[in-house]
C-alpha angles and dihedrals in degrees: 000000000000128000088259089061093054123094120278121261115252117233097002117126113247094241093049092046091052091052093047091049090048091053093046090050089051090052090051090052097042096045099035093234137124117234107222100180134007127188136184114247135175129048096336092054091051094046095247099110120145122207090266097044117134126220118259119196133187123189145187116226142170133219123220113280095257091059088066093045095054120112089216117095112237133184110258100199129093116202131172128191120247110268128202123005 
């Protein structure tokens, strides 16, 4: 299943949703993971957005099976810096 197959976001402007989906797809490709669920967080999610509020997203993902079977310890967090203003 790709991000395009997943349900539409409610209340997110089409242009913003397209950019968020593009960035999530890039994370999947760069990190070699599958994003299972993404949710809006931050001021917009709580209904306190200002006109210049950004979009914050959190997501649940999974690595390929062999990542979990490795004897090497690996960091299991994906973080990205804030982009734009």
